[in-house]
C-alpha positions in Angstrom: 0.0 -0.1 0.0 2.7 2.3 1.0 4.7 1.8 -2.5 1.1 2.5 -4.4 0.9 5.7 -2.4 4.4 6.7 -3.4 3.6 6.0 -7.1 0.5 8.1 -6.9 2.3 11.0 -5.2 5.1 11.0 -7.9 2.4 11.1 -10.8 0.9 14.2 -9.2 4.3 16.0 -8.3 5.2 15.5 -12.0 2.4 16.9 -13.2 2.4 19.7 -11.0 6.1 20.3 -11.9 5.5 20.4 -15.3 2.7 22.9 -15.0 4.8 25.3 -13.2 7.6 24.9 -15.8 4.8 26.3 -18.4 3.3 28.9 -16.0 6.8 30.5 -15.3 6.8 31.5 -19.0 3.4 33.3 -19.5 2.4 34.2 -15.7 0.6 32.5 -13.1 -3.1 31.6 -13.6 -4.7 34.1 -11.4 -8.4 34.7 -10.4 -9.9 37.0 -13.0 -9.8 40.8 -11.6 -13.3 42.4 -11.7 -14.1 46.1 -12.7 -16.9 48.0 -12.2 -20.3 46.0 -11.8 -18.6 42.9 -11.5 -17.0 43.3 -15.0 -13.9 41.0 -15.6 -10.8 41.9 -17.7 -10.2 38.8 -19.9 -8.7 37.3 -23.0 -11.1 37.0 -26.0 -9.4 34.9 -28.2 -9.2 35.7 -31.9 -12.3 37.8 -31.6 -11.1 40.3 -29.1 -7.4 39.6 -28.2 -6.6 40.3 -24.7 -9.6 42.9 -24.7 -10.5 44.8 -21.5 -14.2 45.3 -20.8 -15.2 48.9 -20.1 -17.1 50.4 -17.2 -20.7 50.0 -18.0 -21.4 53.5 -16.4 -19.2 55.1 -18.9 -19.6 53.0 -21.8 -22.5 51.5 -24.1 -23.3 48.1 -22.6 -26.5 46.5 -24.2 -27.3 43.7 -21.9 -27.9 46.6 -19.1 -30.5 48.0 -21.0 -34.2 46.4 -22.0 -36.3 47.5 -24.6 -40.1 47.3 -23.6 -42.2 44.8 -25.4 -43.9 47.6 -27.5 -40.8 49.2 -28.4 -39.2 46.0 -29.4 -42.1 45.3 -31.8 -41.9 48.5 -33.2 -38.0 47.9 -34.1 -38.5 44.3 -35.2 -42.1 44.1 -36.7 -41.2 40.8 -38.6 -39.3 38.9 -36.4 -40.0 35.8 -35.0 -36.7 35.3 -33.2 -36.0 32.0 -35.2 -33.4 31.6 -37.8 -33.6 28.7 -40.5 -29.7 28.8 -41.3 -27.4 27.9 -38.7 -26.3 31.4 -38.7 -22.8 31.3 -36.8 -21.8 34.7 -37.3 -22.9 35.9 -33.9 -21.0 38.9 -34.2 -23.7 40.2 -36.6 -26.1 40.2 -33.5 -23.9 42.5 -31.3 -24.6 46.0 -31.3 -22.1 48.3 -33.0 -21.0 50.1 -29.8 -21.0 47.1 -27.6 -17.8 45.1 -26.5 -17.2 41.9 -28.2 -18.7 38.5 -26.8 -16.2 36.5 -24.8 -17.8 33.3 -25.9 -17.9 32.5 -29.7 -17.3 28.8 -30.2 -14.6 28.1 -32.9 -16.9 25.6 -34.4 -20.8 24.8 -34.5 -20.6 21.1 -35.4 -20.1 19.0 -38.8 -19.8 20.4 -42.0 -22.1 19.5 -44.7 -19.7 17.1 -46.2 -18.9 15.6 -42.9 -22.2 15.1 -41.9 -23.4 13.6 -45.3 -20.8 10.9 -44.6 -21.2 10.3 -41.1 -25.2 10.7 -40.9 -26.5 9.5 -44.3 -30.2 10.0 -44.9 -32.1 6.7 -44.4 -35.7 7.5 -44.9 -37.7 5.3 -42.4 -41.3 4.2 -43.0 -44.3 4.4 -40.7 -44.5 1.7 -38.1 -47.9 1.1 -39.3 -46.2 0.3 -42.9 -43.4 -1.6 -41.4 -45.5 -3.6 -39.5 -48.4 -4.1 -42.0 -50.9 -2.7 -39.2 -52.6 0.5 -40.1 -55.2 0.6 -37.3 -55.0 0.6 -33.6 -55.9 -2.9 -32.2 -55.7 -2.3 -28.5 -56.9 0.8 -26.3 -57.2 1.6 -22.9 -60.3 3.5 -21.9 -59.6 5.2 -18.6 -63.1 6.9 -18.5 -65.1 3.7 -18.7 -62.3 1.5 -17.1 -62.2 -0.8 -20.0 -59.6 -2.7 -22.3 -60.8 -2.8 -25.9 -59.3 -5.0 -28.6 -60.3 -5.0 -32.4 -59.7 -8.8 -32.6 -59.7 -11.8 -30.6 -56.4 -12.4 -29.3 -53.9 -12.2 -26.2 -53.1 -9.1 -24.2 -50.8 -8.0 -21.1 -51.9 -5.5 -19.0 -49.6 -2.7 -17.6 -49.2 -1.8 -13.6 -51.5 0.4 -11.1 -50.2 3.9 -12.0 -49.2 4.5 -8.6 -46.5 1.7 -9.0 -44.6 3.5 -11.6 -41.0 3.8 -10.4 -37.6 4.6 -12.2 -35.2 1.9 -12.8 -35.0 -1.8 -14.3 -38.2 -3.2 -13.3 -38.7 -6.7 -14.4 -42.3 -6.8 -15.9 -44.6 -9.7 -14.9 -45.4 -11.3 -18.3 -49.1 -12.7 -17.4 -50.9 -13.0 -20.9 -54.9 -13.1 -20.8 -57.0 -14.1 -23.6 -59.3 -11.5 -25.0 -62.6 -12.8 -26.0 -64.2 -10.2 -28.0 -65.6 -8.3 -25.4 -64.5 -5.2 -23.4 -62.2 -6.4 -20.2 -63.0 -4.2 -16.9 -59.9 -2.7 -15.5 -59.9 -3.2 -11.8 -56.2 -1.7 -10.7 -56.1 1.9 -12.3 -54.0 0.7 -15.3 -53.0 3.1 -18.0 -51.1 0.8 -20.8 -51.3 -2.5 -22.4 -49.9 -4.8 -25.1 -51.8 -6.9 -27.4 -51.5 -9.2 -30.4 -54.4 -11.0 -32.7 -52.0 -13.9 -33.0 -52.3 -16.4 -30.2 -49.1 -17.4 -28.6 -47.1 -14.5 -30.1 -44.6 -13.2 -27.2 -42.4 -10.6 -29.3 -42.7 -8.0 -31.6 -46.5 -7.4 -30.6 -48.1 -5.4 -33.0 -50.6 -3.6 -30.4 -49.6 -1.3 -27.7 -51.5 1.6 -26.2 -51.0 4.0 -23.3 -53.8 6.5 -21.9 -53.4 9.2 -19.4 -55.7 8.7 -16.1 -56.2 11.9 -14.3 -56.1 12.1 -10.6 -58.8 13.9 -8.9 -56.7 14.5 -5.9 -53.8 16.1 -7.9 -56.3 18.4 -9.5 -57.9 19.5 -6.4 -54.4 20.2 -4.8 -53.3 22.1 -7.6 -56.5 24.2 -7.6 -56.3 24.8 -3.9 -52.5 25.9 -4.3 -53.3 28.1 -7.0 -55.9 29.9 -4.8 -53.5 30.3 -2.0 -50.9 32.0 -4.6 -53.3 34.3 -6.0 -54.4 35.6 -2.8 -50.5 36.2 -2.0 -50.2 37.9 -5.3 -53.4 40.0 -4.5 -52.0 41.1 -1.2 -48.5 41.8 -2.5 -49.2 43.3 -6.1 -52.7 44.1 -6.1 -53.2 41.1 -9.0 -56.6 39.1 -8.8 -56.7 37.3 -12.0 -55.2 33.7 -12.1 -54.0 32.7 -15.7 -53.0 28.8 -15.9 -49.8 28.0 -17.8 -48.4 24.8 -19.1 -44.8 24.5 -19.2 -43.4 21.2 -21.2 -39.6 20.4 -21.3 -39.3 18.1 -24.5 -35.9 16.9 -23.8 -34.4 14.6 -26.7 -31.2 12.8 -26.1 -28.2 13.4 -28.0 -29.3 16.1 -30.5 -26.9 18.9 -31.5 -28.4 22.3 -32.9 -27.0 21.1 -36.1 -28.2 17.8 -36.1 -31.9 19.1 -35.6 -31.7 21.3 -38.7 -30.0 18.5 -40.3 -32.6 15.5 -39.3 -35.6 17.2 -38.4 -36.1 19.8 -41.6 -40.1 19.4 -41.3 -40.1 20.6 -37.4 -37.6 23.3 -38.6 -40.2 24.5 -41.3 -43.2 24.3 -39.1 -41.5 26.5 -36.5 -40.9 28.9 -39.1 -44.4 28.9 -40.2 -45.9 29.6 -36.6 -47.8 33.0 -36.4 -45.8 35.3 -34.2 -48.8 36.7 -33.0 -49.7 33.3 -31.0 -46.2 32.0 -30.2 -42.8 33.6 -29.9 -39.9 31.2 -30.8 -36.2 31.4 -29.9 -33.5 29.3 -31.0 -30.2 29.4 -28.8 -26.9 29.0 -30.5 -24.7 28.6 -27.7 -26.7 26.3 -24.8 -23.4 24.7 -23.7 -23.3 21.4 -21.8 -22.4 20.8 -18.3 -20.9 17.4 -18.7 -20.4 14.3 -21.1 -23.7 12.6 -20.8 -27.6 12.9 -19.7 -27.0 13.1 -15.9 -24.8 16.0 -15.5 -26.9 18.0 -18.0 -30.5 17.3 -16.5 -29.5 17.4 -12.9 -28.8 21.2 -13.0 -32.2 21.8 -14.7 -33.9 19.9 -12.0 -32.0 21.2 -8.7 -30.1 24.6 -9.9 -27.0 22.6 -9.0 -24.2 20.7 -10.8 -24.3 16.8 -10.4 -22.1 16.1 -7.2 -19.8 13.4 -7.3 -21.4 9.8 -6.6 -19.4 7.2 -4.9 -19.8 3.4 -6.2 -21.4 2.6 -3.0 -24.1 5.6 -3.2 -24.7 4.6 -7.1 -25.2 1.0 -6.2 -27.7 1.7 -3.1 -29.7 4.4 -4.6 -30.9 2.7 -7.5 -33.0 0.7 -5.1 -34.4 3.3 -2.8 -38.0 3.8 -3.8 -38.0 7.4 -2.7 -37.3 11.1 -4.0 -33.6 11.6 -2.9 -33.6 15.2 -4.2 -37.2 16.2 -3.1 -36.6 19.3 -1.2 -34.6 20.9 -4.0 -36.3 19.4 -7.4 -37.8 21.9 -9.4 -41.1 19.5 -9.5 -41.5 20.0 -6.0 -41.0 23.7 -6.1 -43.8 23.8 -8.9 -46.2 21.7 -7.1 -46.1 24.2 -4.2 -46.8 26.8 -6.7 -50.1 25.2 -7.9 -48.8 22.8 -10.4 -49.6 19.0 -11.6 -46.4 17.3 -12.6 -45.6 14.5 -15.0 -42.1 13.1 -15.5 -41.3 10.5 -18.2 -38.2 8.9 -19.2 -38.1 6.3 -22.4 -35.7 3.8 -21.3 -35.6 1.2 -18.7 -32.6 1.2 -16.4 -31.3 2.8 -13.3 -29.6 5.5 -14.8 -31.8 8.2 -13.4 -32.5 6.5 -10.0 -28.9 6.3 -8.9 -28.9 10.2 -8.7 -32.3 10.8 -7.7 -33.8 7.5 -6.7 -36.8 5.7 -8.0 -40.0 7.7 -7.2 -39.5 11.3 -8.1 -42.3 13.1 -6.3 -44.4 13.7 -9.3 -48.2 13.1 -9.8 -47.6 11.0 -12.9 -44.8 8.7 -13.6 -44.2 7.1 -17.0 -41.3 4.8 -17.1 -42.2 1.0 -16.8 -44.2 0.8 -20.3 -40.6 0.7 -21.9 -39.5 -2.1 -19.5 -42.4 -4.2 -20.9 -41.8 -3.1 -24.4 -38.2 -4.2 -24.4 -39.6 -7.8 -23.5 -42.8 -7.9 -25.7 -41.4 -5.7 -28.9 -38.1 -5.7 -28.9 -37.6 -2.2 -28.0 -34.1 -1.1 -27.4 -33.3 2.6 -26.3 -29.8 2.3 -28.0 -30.8 0.5 -31.1 -29.5 1.5 -34.3 -33.0 0.7 -35.9 -36.3 1.9 -36.0 -38.1 1.7 -32.7 -41.8 0.7 -33.3 -43.9 -0.2 -29.8 -47.1 -1.5 -31.3 -47.8 0.1 -34.7 -46.4 3.6 -33.6 -42.8 4.8 -33.1 -41.9 4.5 -29.4 -41.7 8.4 -28.7 -45.3 8.7 -30.0 -46.7 7.1 -26.8 -45.0 9.6 -24.5 -45.8 12.5 -26.7 -49.6 11.3 -26.9 -49.8 10.7 -23.1 -48.3 14.3 -22.6 -51.2 15.8 -25.0 -53.8 13.7 -22.8 -52.0 15.2 -19.9 -52.5 18.8 -20.9 -56.0 18.1 -21.7 -57.0 16.3 -18.6 -55.9 19.1 -16.5 -57.1 22.0 -18.5 -57.7 25.1 -16.2 -54.8 24.2 -13.7 -50.9 24.8 -14.2 -49.1 21.8 -15.6 -45.3 20.8 -15.8 -43.9 18.1 -17.7 -40.5 16.8 -18.4 -40.5 14.3 -21.2 -37.1 12.3 -21.8 -37.2 10.7 -25.5 -34.4 9.1 -27.0 -34.6 8.8 -30.5 -31.0 10.3 -30.8 -29.6 7.7 -28.3 -27.6 5.5 -30.9 -24.6 5.1 -33.0 -25.6 6.1 -36.5 -27.4 9.4 -35.7 -30.0 8.5 -38.4 -32.9 6.9 -36.0 -34.0 10.5 -35.1 -35.4 11.1 -38.4 -38.4 9.0 -37.2 -39.0 11.8 -34.9 -39.5 14.6 -37.4 -43.1 13.9 -38.5 -44.6 13.0 -34.9 -43.1 15.9 -33.4 -44.7 18.3 -35.8 -48.1 16.5 -35.3 -47.7 17.1 -31.5 -46.3 20.6 -31.3 -49.5 21.5 -33.5 -51.6 19.6 -30.7 -50.0 21.2 -27.9 -49.9 24.7 -29.3 -53.6 24.4 -30.1 -54.8 23.9 -26.4 -56.3 26.4 -24.1 -53.9 27.4 -21.5 -51.0 29.5 -22.2 -47.8 27.5 -23.0 -44.0 27.7 -22.4 -41.9 24.8 -24.4 -38.5 24.0 -24.2 -37.7 21.9 -26.9 -34.0 20.8 -26.0 -31.4 18.4 -25.8 -29.4 17.1 -22.8 -26.4 17.0 -25.0 -25.1 17.0 -28.4 -24.0 14.2 -30.8 -21.8 11.7 -29.0 -21.3 9.6 -31.8 -19.2 9.7 -35.4 -15.8 11.0 -35.3 -16.7 13.4 -32.3 -13.2 12.7 -30.5 -11.3 13.3 -33.7 -12.9 16.6 -35.3 -13.5 19.7 -33.5 -16.5 20.0 -35.3 -17.5 16.5 -33.8 -16.6 17.9 -30.2 -18.5 20.9 -30.7 -21.6 18.8 -31.8 -21.6 17.2 -28.4 -21.1 20.6 -26.5 -23.9 22.4 -28.4 -27.2 20.8 -27.9 -30.2 22.1 -29.5 -32.6 24.4 -27.5 -35.5 26.1 -28.5 -38.2 28.0 -26.3 -41.9 28.4 -27.6 -43.8 30.8 -25.5 -47.3 32.1 -26.0 -47.2 35.5 -27.3 -50.0 36.5 -25.0 -47.4 35.3 -22.1 -44.4 37.1 -23.4 -45.8 40.3 -23.8 -47.0 40.7 -20.3 -43.6 39.9 -18.7 -41.8 43.0 -18.8 -38.7 43.5 -21.6 -39.2 39.5 -22.4 -38.9 39.9 -26.2 -36.0 41.7 -26.3 -34.3 39.4 -23.5 -35.2 36.3 -25.6 -33.8 37.4 -28.7 -30.7 39.0 -27.0 -30.2 35.6 -25.0 -30.5 33.3 -28.0 -27.5 34.6 -29.3 -25.2 34.3 -26.0 -23.7 31.5 -23.9 -26.6 29.7 -22.0 -25.9 27.3 -19.4 -28.6 24.7 -17.8 -28.7 26.7 -14.7 -30.5 29.4 -16.5 -33.0 27.0 -17.4 -33.6 26.1 -13.8 -34.0 29.9 -12.8 -36.5 30.5 -15.8 -38.6 27.5 -14.7 -38.9 28.9 -11.4 -40.0 32.4 -13.1 -42.5 30.7 -15.0 -43.9 28.9 -11.6 -44.8 32.5 -10.5 -46.3 33.8 -13.6 -49.8 32.4 -13.5 -50.3 34.6 -10.4 -48.3 38.0 -11.3 -46.3 38.9 -14.5 -44.7 42.1 -13.5 -41.4 40.7 -11.8 -38.3 42.2 -12.9 -34.6 41.5 -12.4 -34.8 43.8 -9.4 -37.7 42.2 -7.6 -36.9 40.5 -4.3 -38.6 37.4 -5.4 -36.1 37.0 -8.2 -33.4 36.8 -5.6 -35.2 33.7 -4.1 -35.0 31.7 -7.6 -31.2 31.7 -7.4 -28.9 28.7 -8.5 -25.5 27.6 -7.0 -24.2 30.1 -9.5 -25.0 33.8 -8.9 -24.8 34.5 -12.6 -27.5 32.4 -13.8 -30.7 34.2 -15.2 -34.1 33.6 -16.1 -34.0 33.9 -19.8 -37.3 36.0 -20.0 -36.2 38.8 -17.3 -32.3 39.5 -17.8 -29.8 39.5 -20.5 -26.7 37.6 -20.6 -23.7 40.1 -20.6 -21.4 39.9 -23.4 -18.4 39.1 -20.9 -20.1 35.7 -19.9 -17.6 32.7 -20.1 -18.0 29.1 -19.2 -16.3 29.7 -15.6 -19.1 32.4 -14.9 -21.6 29.8 -15.2 -20.1 26.5 -13.7 -19.7 24.8 -17.1 -16.3 22.7 -16.7 -13.3 23.9 -19.0 -13.3 20.4 -20.4 -16.8 20.9 -22.0 -16.4 24.5 -22.9 -17.2 25.3 -26.4 -15.5 28.5 -26.2 -12.5 28.0 -24.1 -9.5 30.3 -24.2 -6.0 29.0 -24.1 -3.0 31.0 -22.8 0.2 31.7 -25.2 3.4 29.7 -24.4 6.7 30.9 -24.4 8.5 29.9 -27.7 11.6 29.3 -25.5 10.1 26.3 -24.4 9.7 24.5 -27.6 11.6 26.1 -30.5 14.8 26.9 -28.8 18.2 25.1 -29.6 18.5 24.9 -25.7 15.1 24.9 -24.4 15.1 26.3 -20.7 12.9 23.5 -19.5 14.0 20.0 -20.9 10.8 18.6 -19.2 8.8 21.1 -21.6 11.0 20.4 -24.6 10.3 16.5 -24.2 6.6 16.7 -23.8 6.1 19.1 -27.1 8.4 16.5 -28.8 6.1 13.8 -27.7 3.0 15.6 -29.0 4.4 16.6 -32.2 5.6 13.1 -33.0 2.0 11.7 -32.3 0.6 14.7 -34.3 2.6 13.7 -37.5 2.1 10.1 -36.8 -1.5 10.4 -36.8 -1.6 12.6 -40.0 0.1 10.2 -42.0 -1.8 7.5 -40.4 -5.4 9.2 -41.9 -4.2 10.4 -44.6 -1.0 8.9 -46.3 -1.8 5.3 -45.2 -5.9 5.8 -45.1 -8.0 3.0 -44.1 -10.1 3.1 -47.1 -7.9 3.6 -50.1 -4.3 2.7 -51.3 -1.2 4.1 -49.5 0.3 7.1 -51.0 -1.7 7.4 -54.1 -3.4 10.9 -52.9 -1.6 12.3 -50.1 2.2 12.8 -49.4 3.9 11.7 -46.4 4.3 14.8 -44.2 7.5 15.6 -42.2 7.6 17.8 -39.3 8.9 21.3 -39.9 8.4 23.4 -36.6 5.9 24.6 -33.8 4.7 27.7 -35.1 2.8 28.6 -32.1 1.7 26.8 -28.7 -1.0 27.6 -26.2 -2.0 26.0 -22.9 -5.2 25.3 -20.9 -5.0 24.0 -17.0 -8.4 22.1 -16.3 -7.2 21.0 -12.7 -4.2 19.7 -11.0 -4.3 16.4 -13.3 -5.3 17.5 -16.7 -3.9 20.0 -18.9 -4.4 20.9 -22.6 -2.2 22.0 -25.4 -3.0 23.4 -28.4 -0.1 23.3 -31.2 0.2 24.9 -34.6 2.7 23.0 -36.5 4.1 23.4 -40.2 5.3 20.8 -42.3 8.2 20.5 -45.0 6.1 19.4 -47.8 4.2 22.8 -47.9 5.1 26.5 -47.4 1.4 27.3 -46.3 -0.2 24.2 -44.5 -0.6 24.6 -40.8 -1.9 21.8 -38.7 -3.5 22.6 -35.6 -4.0 20.1 -32.9 -5.4 20.0 -29.1 -3.8 17.6 -27.0 -5.3 16.1 -23.7 -2.5 15.0 -20.9 -3.8 13.6 -17.7 -2.8 11.6 -14.8 -6.3 10.5 -14.3 -7.6 7.5 -16.0 -9.0 8.2 -19.4 -11.6 6.0 -21.1 -10.2 4.5 -24.5 -12.9 5.1 -27.4 -13.2 3.0 -30.7 -10.7 3.9 -33.4 -13.4 5.5 -35.8 -14.6 7.7 -32.7 -11.2 8.8 -31.4 -7.5 9.0 -31.6 -5.8 6.4 -29.5 -4.5 7.1 -26.1 -0.8 6.7 -25.3 1.2 6.2 -22.1 3.8 9.0 -21.7 6.4 8.9 -19.1 7.5 12.0 -17.5 7.7 12.6 -13.9 5.4 9.6 -13.5 2.9 7.8 -15.9 0.4 9.9 -17.7 -1.9 9.4 -20.8 -2.1 11.5 -23.9 -4.8 11.9 -26.6 -5.2 14.1 -29.6 -8.6 15.7 -29.1 -8.8 17.1 -32.8 -6.8 18.2 -35.6 -7.7 20.6 -38.0 -6.2 22.9 -40.9 -5.7 26.4 -40.2 -4.9 27.2 -44.0 -7.7 27.0 -46.6 -7.3 23.7 -48.2 -10.5 23.8 -50.4 -10.0 23.0 -54.2 -9.1 19.9 -56.2 -7.0 18.2 -53.4 -10.2 18.3 -51.1 -12.3 17.0 -54.1 -10.0 14.1 -54.7 -10.0 13.1 -50.8 -13.6 13.3 -50.7 -13.8 10.7 -53.5 -11.4 8.6 -51.7 -12.7 8.6 -48.4 -10.0 10.5 -46.9 -10.0 13.3 -44.4 -9.5 16.7 -46.7 -7.8 18.7 -43.8 -5.0 16.1 -43.0 -4.0 15.7 -46.6 -1.2 17.5 -48.4 -1.6 16.2 -52.0 0.7 14.7 -54.3 1.3 16.2 -57.8 -1.3 15.6 -60.1 1.0 13.7 -62.4 1.5 11.3 -59.6 -2.2 11.0 -58.8 -3.1 10.6 -62.3 -0.5 7.6 -62.4 -2.2 5.8 -59.5 -5.6 7.0 -59.6 -6.4 7.6 -63.2 -10.5 6.9 -62.4 -10.5 9.3 -59.7 -9.2 11.9 -61.8 -11.4 11.0 -64.9 -14.4 11.2 -62.5 -14.1 14.5 -61.7 -13.2 15.7 -65.1 -16.7 14.5 -66.2 -18.2 17.5 -64.5 -16.4 20.0 -66.7 -16.2 21.4 -70.2 -12.9 22.5 -71.4 -12.1 25.4 -73.9 -9.3 27.8 -75.0 -9.9 31.4 -74.0 -9.0 34.5 -76.3 -5.6 35.9 -76.0 -5.3 37.7 -72.7 -8.6 36.6 -71.4 -9.6 35.4 -68.1 -11.6 32.1 -67.7 -14.1 33.8 -65.4 -14.7 36.2 -68.5 -14.7 33.3 -71.0 -16.8 31.1 -69.0 -19.4 34.1 -68.4 -19.5 34.9 -72.2 -21.0 31.3 -72.7 -23.4 31.9 -69.8 -21.4 29.5 -67.7 -19.0 29.9 -64.6 -15.4 29.1 -64.1 -14.6 26.4 -61.6 -11.1 26.1 -60.2 -11.2 22.4 -59.4 -11.8 21.8 -63.2 -9.1 24.0 -64.0 -6.4 22.5 -61.8 -7.4 19.0 -63.1 -5.9 20.3 -66.5 -2.6 21.2 -64.8 -0.4 18.6 -66.1 2.1 18.7 -69.2 0.4 15.7 -70.5 -3.2 17.0 -70.7 -1.8 20.3 -72.0 0.1 19.1 -74.8 -2.7 16.5 -75.8 -5.1 19.3 -76.1 -3.0 22.0 -77.4 -0.5 20.3 -79.6 2.6 22.3 -77.9 6.1 21.4 -78.7 7.4 22.1 -75.1 5.7 22.5 -71.8 7.1 24.4 -68.5 6.3 24.8 -65.1 6.0 28.2 -63.6 4.1 29.4 -60.4 1.8 32.0 -61.8 -2.1 31.5 -61.3 -2.5 32.5 -65.1 -1.8 28.8 -66.0 -2.6 26.3 -67.4 -2.3 28.1 -70.5 -0.6 28.4 -74.0 1.9 31.0 -75.4 2.9 30.4 -79.1 4.0 26.7 -79.1 4.8 26.4 -75.3 2.3 25.1 -72.8 2.5 26.3 -69.2 1.3 24.6 -66.1 1.8 26.1 -62.4 3.4 24.3 -59.8 0.7 23.2 -57.1 -2.9 23.4 -57.6 -2.7 27.3 -57.9 -4.7 28.1 -60.8 -7.3 31.0 -60.6 -10.2 31.7 -62.8 -9.7 35.4 -62.8 -5.9 35.4 -63.6 -5.0 36.7 -67.0 -2.0 38.0 -69.0 -1.2 39.7 -72.4 -0.1 36.8 -74.9 -1.4 33.9 -73.0 -4.6 31.7 -74.0 -5.9 30.2 -70.9 -7.3 26.6 -70.9 -10.4 27.0 -69.1 -13.1 24.4 -67.2 -16.4 25.8 -67.6 -19.9 24.7 -65.9 -23.4 25.5 -66.5 -25.0 27.6 -63.7 -27.5 25.1 -62.9 -24.4 22.6 -62.0 
């Protein structure tokens, strides 16, 4: 035991020592110094390098002013607060006199090309078509307390609604014969499964789930509402109660970009909504607070970050039939404010119960249906296939149950937390099955009578694909979708809410903000005049004093992840600190430890670039891309996560290109790191500097522009374009003639007039010049065959390929430009029609 402690101490000391070596050269990491009104002086990365925020008493700070709702509508008459495009230029939403944003993510997710490869469109059929059963064969009528089937067959009954609990509950498979007459229900059941085929025990074609209202919940809510309104009358002179429905539609593993990518009908519907009825906001930077679901929903429920759980706690809590967070849970708060509550989770395991217990203190709990579905229909919440439960998609049952819940409690306040998992799988395509169902139920929810506030959101973004290899992938995970849909009649009565919602949709938002917003909404049925200066607003605070209600307050431009309890590891806009060049590019570096670790990082970077591009898995070695060799570290930056984990960002040049710059972020930790599949992440490697540590490349990208012919060739051969420095076209033609000819088929080639650019020539034909096609002709063999030249010469000018007299000219390396022209030169042009 003593030896083990000594080894652990050596690891920690070594890591701390190396951290100090880095810190010596750019200053100790000090707490942020705050200026007037708590405004910190911080680095702004590439958007505002070393920017110091001004004193807002002397300068314009838009987040401290709030337009009235009438004034906002006058200035934005057609603004629905919703954007079709993934508009990532957030600076365009900043007041021209304002300081810049501290948090602007470097990436918002996969490019269209990356996404098309990782998440191809599947086009799933409806479950009715898939199973060949168009009509519902089984139904639970909660008013008559009857189960009815459309055929003689067999059925399985659900449990008493009060026996519902979270966790992996073994469903008792008791089969009953249906003899053609309604069956009287005696145990307050809400759900059932059925089949018209005798003896069938799996893939049952019938499933039903009907909401059964509780009289005691309704009466309790009415009584609480009367108490709350009495207080509002005494404090504010407000006598009118206006019931509100608050829905949290939480979909697992959907980034904002994946929403637009895979739910186009939902996006189209939201953009068609009448702004006189609902106001919709699209939040660009809703940042995660952890890796998976629990660290991201727990703060919404409690206003606190998820505390560390020991193995003993995880094991014992999953079997506790109680609400372990009742005193601080949002459903408890809302119940006391006169709300009827619903909690649903579309899975059958102990994941939630190990943190909150098995019996959250809500009026309606909907979980065991999916435990039965696993056994009776083959449902799997991680399944890479369409999840039909009966003749409907699995999520349909919870969305329909929620609609019945809203109808059955019309006239009282309602809160529902719906956790659905169509995005919880490796392919990123099953989410397509949600699109039409979501449109259908949003329309139904938005047609109900009580005023409505919907949080259409995800716990975290995509965790699949190459999310640990590409910065785009890691940011898909860090930036889940969040849309708020709020009745316009409700929003207009909350002072400044329209301006606040628009502003906040373009700023960094945390799960803690959502908790405080929910508490705010819990009070608006009784009084709507609360402001950020109201004493009540302070009572809704979370563990972070910087959390806000999205309706009442504006996120300041200087907000960073640390201000709102987002761990640096998961921050989408982390600011690194510059490392002194003497540590890595000096002949005699001041720290041998630093020099050694930078050497290890460079070797691993070059190795992975060559592995992915020079020796790719899906195409021949060295046919498209060159083997690259390290030239120098152009810059290095450092980020301390904690005493055990550091991040490093390197920009490296290679000998094969004067302009190529590879950027890579490395994580080095003395903590245990989990290995991931090769297609998802770069490998973990052990390094030994003052003890054993693990290192992983988090992502590699190119800083220089690489679009063009080389990129197109890589796409064709399934090579990552950012990692490739292409061989000469002559070499590629020799090894991959079919690839070159495939690309050439898209173009028509012509000789221009003397001294004419290809842009002008193609335009005169009603076409346009394409530089990919132009560079495809950049070989002496092609030029001499096309122009009958006597000789061919390489030059560096962008005007080539071209002809002068009997001499053909090509340029050195994919540098041909459509706009270039030169006296005496006949250009060889690649034209495409405008429709192509």
